[in-house]
C-alpha positions in Angstrom: 12.6 89.1 68.1 12.1 92.3 70.1 9.3 93.7 71.0 10.3 97.1 68.5 10.9 94.5 65.7 6.7 93.4 66.3 5.7 96.8 67.1 7.0 97.2 64.0 5.6 94.0 61.8 2.6 94.2 63.3 2.2 97.8 61.7 3.3 96.6 58.4 0.5 93.3 58.6 -2.4 96.0 59.4 -1.5 98.6 56.7 -1.3 95.6 53.7 -4.8 94.5 55.2 -2.9 90.8 56.2 -5.1 89.3 58.8 -3.3 86.4 59.4 0.3 87.9 59.5 -1.3 90.9 61.6 -2.4 87.3 64.4 1.0 85.4 64.0 3.4 88.4 64.6 0.7 88.6 67.9 1.2 85.7 69.2 4.7 85.6 68.8 4.9 89.1 70.4 2.6 87.3 73.5 5.3 84.3 73.4 7.7 86.9 73.7 6.3 88.3 77.1 5.8 85.3 78.3 9.4 84.7 78.1 9.9 87.3 79.8 8.1 86.5 82.3 5.3 88.8 81.9 2.6 85.6 82.1 -0.3 88.4 82.6 0.3 90.4 79.8 0.9 87.1 77.5 -2.8 85.6 78.4 -3.7 89.0 77.9 -2.7 89.1 74.8 -4.0 86.1 73.8 -7.9 86.2 75.0 -7.4 88.8 72.6 -6.6 87.6 69.5 -9.1 84.7 70.4 -12.2 87.1 71.1 -10.9 88.7 67.9 -10.6 85.8 65.9 -14.0 84.5 67.3 -15.9 87.8 66.4 -14.5 87.3 62.5 -16.7 83.6 62.6 -20.1 85.9 63.4 -21.0 88.2 60.0 -18.9 91.1 59.7 -21.0 94.7 61.2 -19.8 98.2 59.2 -16.8 96.4 57.8 -17.6 95.7 54.2 -19.6 98.2 52.2 -24.4 97.4 52.3 -24.5 96.0 49.4 -27.8 97.4 48.4 -29.3 95.4 45.4 -29.1 97.6 41.9 -32.5 99.1 41.2 -34.8 101.2 38.8 -32.2 100.8 35.2 -28.9 99.8 37.0 -31.2 96.6 38.1 -31.0 95.3 34.7 -27.5 96.5 33.5 -25.3 95.0 37.2 -25.6 92.1 38.8 -24.0 92.8 42.2 -23.0 89.5 45.2 -20.1 89.5 47.8 -17.5 86.5 47.2 -15.3 85.3 49.6 -12.8 83.6 46.9 -9.2 85.4 47.9 -6.3 85.3 45.8 -4.3 82.2 48.1 -6.7 80.0 46.3 -5.1 80.9 42.7 -2.5 79.1 41.9 -1.0 81.8 39.6 3.2 82.2 38.1 4.9 84.4 40.3 4.6 87.4 37.9 1.4 87.3 37.3 0.5 86.8 41.2 2.8 89.8 42.4 1.1 92.2 40.1 -1.7 91.2 41.4 -1.4 91.8 44.8 0.5 94.9 44.3 -2.6 96.1 42.8 -4.2 94.8 46.6 -1.6 97.1 48.4 -2.5 100.1 46.6 -6.2 99.6 47.0 -5.6 99.3 51.0 -3.3 101.9 51.3 -4.9 104.5 49.0 -5.0 107.2 51.6 -1.7 107.6 52.3 -0.8 107.2 48.3 -4.0 110.3 47.8 -1.9 112.5 51.0 1.1 112.7 48.3 -1.3 113.5 45.1 -0.8 110.1 44.1 -3.3 107.3 42.3 -3.5 104.0 42.8 -3.9 101.4 40.0 -7.3 100.4 40.1 -9.1 100.1 35.9 -7.1 97.1 35.1 -7.2 95.1 31.2 -6.9 91.2 31.7 -6.2 89.2 28.5 -5.6 86.1 28.0 -7.1 82.4 27.0 -10.7 81.6 28.6 -10.0 79.5 31.7 -7.1 81.6 32.1 -8.3 83.2 35.9 -9.9 86.4 34.9 -13.1 86.2 36.1 -12.0 84.9 39.5 -9.1 87.1 39.4 -11.9 89.7 39.8 -13.9 88.1 42.1 -10.4 87.4 44.5 -9.9 91.4 44.3 -13.6 91.8 45.4 -13.3 89.4 48.2 -9.7 90.0 49.5 -10.3 94.4 49.8 -14.2 93.3 51.4 -16.6 94.8 48.6 -19.0 93.6 46.8 -18.3 92.4 43.0 -20.6 94.5 40.4 -20.5 92.6 37.0 -22.0 94.1 34.1 -24.7 92.1 32.2 -23.4 92.8 28.6 -27.3 91.5 27.5 -28.8 94.6 29.0 -26.4 97.0 28.7 -26.3 96.3 24.5 -29.3 97.6 22.6 -29.8 98.6 18.9 -31.1 101.4 19.8 -29.2 104.6 18.6 -27.9 106.0 21.6 -29.3 103.4 24.1 -26.1 101.7 25.4 -24.1 104.8 26.1 -26.8 105.7 27.8 -26.7 102.8 30.1 -22.7 103.0 30.2 -23.4 106.1 31.7 -25.8 105.2 34.4 -22.9 101.8 35.0 -20.3 104.4 35.9 -22.4 106.7 37.8 -23.5 104.0 40.3 -19.7 103.4 40.5 -18.9 106.6 41.4 -21.8 106.4 44.7 -21.1 103.0 45.0 -17.7 101.3 45.5 -17.3 98.6 44.5 -15.5 96.1 41.8 -17.2 96.6 38.8 -16.6 94.0 36.3 -16.7 94.3 32.3 -16.3 90.4 30.4 -16.5 89.8 27.3 -14.5 93.5 26.9 -14.4 93.3 23.4 -17.9 93.4 23.0 -18.1 97.1 24.4 -13.9 98.4 23.0 -13.6 96.6 19.6 -11.6 98.7 16.5 -13.5 101.9 15.3 -11.7 100.8 11.7 -13.3 97.8 11.9 -14.8 97.8 8.1 -17.9 96.0 9.9 -18.1 98.6 11.9 -21.7 101.2 12.3 -21.7 104.8 13.7 -22.9 103.5 17.1 -20.2 101.0 18.1 -18.0 104.1 17.7 -20.3 106.2 19.6 -20.1 103.5 22.4 -16.2 102.9 22.6 -16.0 106.5 22.5 -18.9 107.1 25.4 -16.5 104.2 27.3 -13.2 106.4 26.8 -14.7 109.5 27.7 -16.1 107.8 30.8 -13.6 106.2 31.7 -10.9 109.3 31.4 -13.3 111.3 33.6 -13.4 108.2 36.3 -12.6 109.6 39.6 -14.3 106.9 41.9 -12.4 104.9 44.9 -13.6 101.3 43.6 -11.7 99.0 40.8 -12.9 99.1 37.5 -11.2 95.3 35.7 -12.1 94.4 32.1 -11.3 91.2 30.7 -11.2 90.1 27.4 -10.3 86.5 25.2 -9.6 88.7 22.4 -7.0 91.4 22.5 -7.1 91.3 19.1 -9.7 92.6 18.7 -9.5 96.2 20.9 -9.5 99.3 20.2 -5.8 100.6 20.5 -6.9 103.7 22.8 -8.2 101.6 25.3 -4.7 100.1 26.9 -3.0 103.5 27.7 -6.4 104.2 29.3 -6.0 101.6 31.5 -3.6 102.0 34.3 -2.6 97.9 35.0 -3.0 95.6 31.3 -1.9 91.7 32.9 -2.1 89.4 30.4 -2.6 85.6 31.3 -1.0 82.8 29.6 -2.2 78.5 29.3 -0.4 77.3 32.7 3.4 75.8 32.8 3.8 72.5 34.0 4.8 73.4 37.2 1.6 75.7 37.7 -0.8 72.6 35.4 0.9 69.9 39.1 -0.1 73.0 41.4 -3.3 73.6 40.6 -3.7 69.4 40.2 -1.8 69.7 43.6 -4.2 72.5 45.4 -7.4 70.7 44.2 -6.7 67.6 45.2 -4.9 68.3 48.8 -7.7 66.4 50.8 -7.0 62.5 48.7 -3.2 60.5 48.9 -1.8 61.2 45.3 2.1 59.9 46.3 1.5 57.3 43.7 0.5 59.9 41.1 2.9 60.2 38.4 2.8 64.0 37.9 5.6 64.9 34.9 2.9 62.2 33.0 -0.6 63.8 33.9 0.9 67.0 33.0 2.2 66.0 29.4 -0.7 64.3 28.8 -3.0 67.7 29.8 -0.8 70.4 28.1 -2.4 72.7 26.5 -5.8 73.2 28.8 -6.6 76.5 30.8 -6.5 76.1 34.5 -10.4 76.4 34.7 -10.0 72.9 32.7 -7.3 71.3 34.9 -10.0 72.7 37.9 -12.3 70.6 36.2 -10.2 67.2 36.0 -9.4 67.4 39.8 -12.7 67.4 40.4 -13.4 64.3 38.4 -10.7 62.3 39.6 -12.0 63.3 42.8 -14.9 62.2 41.8 -14.5 58.6 40.9 -11.7 57.9 44.6 -15.7 58.9 46.4 -17.7 56.7 44.3 -15.0 53.7 45.3 -14.6 54.3 48.7 -11.0 55.1 47.7 -8.8 58.3 49.1 -6.3 57.6 46.7 -6.2 59.5 43.3 -4.5 57.2 40.6 -2.9 58.0 37.7 -6.0 56.1 35.9 -8.6 58.8 37.5 -6.5 61.5 36.5 -6.1 60.6 33.0 -9.5 59.1 32.5 -10.3 62.9 33.1 -7.9 64.1 31.2 -8.9 62.0 28.2 -12.6 63.0 29.2 -12.0 67.1 29.1 -9.4 67.0 26.1 -13.3 65.8 24.6 -14.9 68.1 25.8 -12.8 70.7 24.5 -12.7 69.0 20.6 -16.7 69.8 21.3 
């Protein structure tokens, strides 16, 4: 790789916010300088990279948005925290992974888009069955972008008093304009149910209309992520207000095996008959597969083994299915 190519790759990884790729290219550049006889420069580059990596291990200063815990009315409406979840820790179909990566790229380069009158994707609707990774996706977005995750608390937001829920929604959207972060509305169908439902009441219609208005007018710079297990209950008008509607499904056999293998990476799984295990686990969600892997790991550890057996996994699958049946 030439010096010019290294420079292009360094800039690209910087713009993408990909620290690991940046370090990899920088180390390649240092090695290239060493091969060209520039030993002093190569060592200087390595020292700088080592110092940078060491500084990343210490608490960062000025690199993340200060997390001020919500106060006043907002304290009962959102829960705030920092997360260290990353997209790379999720096992997803390639198409879904690419759509989420595109959101991250647009967020990291939003200044370039805005300079040309373009808006980055920032209003996401996640739909799919329970345990498919929707909540973890919101956390991963926050972790990747080094932003706080604000989870909207429905029990504090929804009330029976006329007009109060819409007023509380306004408080949340005003907070978005003041503090950049990932604002996560879970169980979103509680807010966005169809206005035409026969058992609907005027207050529910007002809440939905208020949300649609706030979402339409919102020009903050953070992410708004809504998730639901029941997209069929949502009002059709909502889908048009989001920049991206991302559908999650139960894992394919390949994804299911990848989840189990990833979770059991520290164990010996050479003898596991994966097709049989995956077949038994068919129909289970990503979250349930993660629990299966954890249970199998417990069996091995408590039995002083480093090897995971078919019996460990089959027993864990059987227990999860029984739990699912209630």
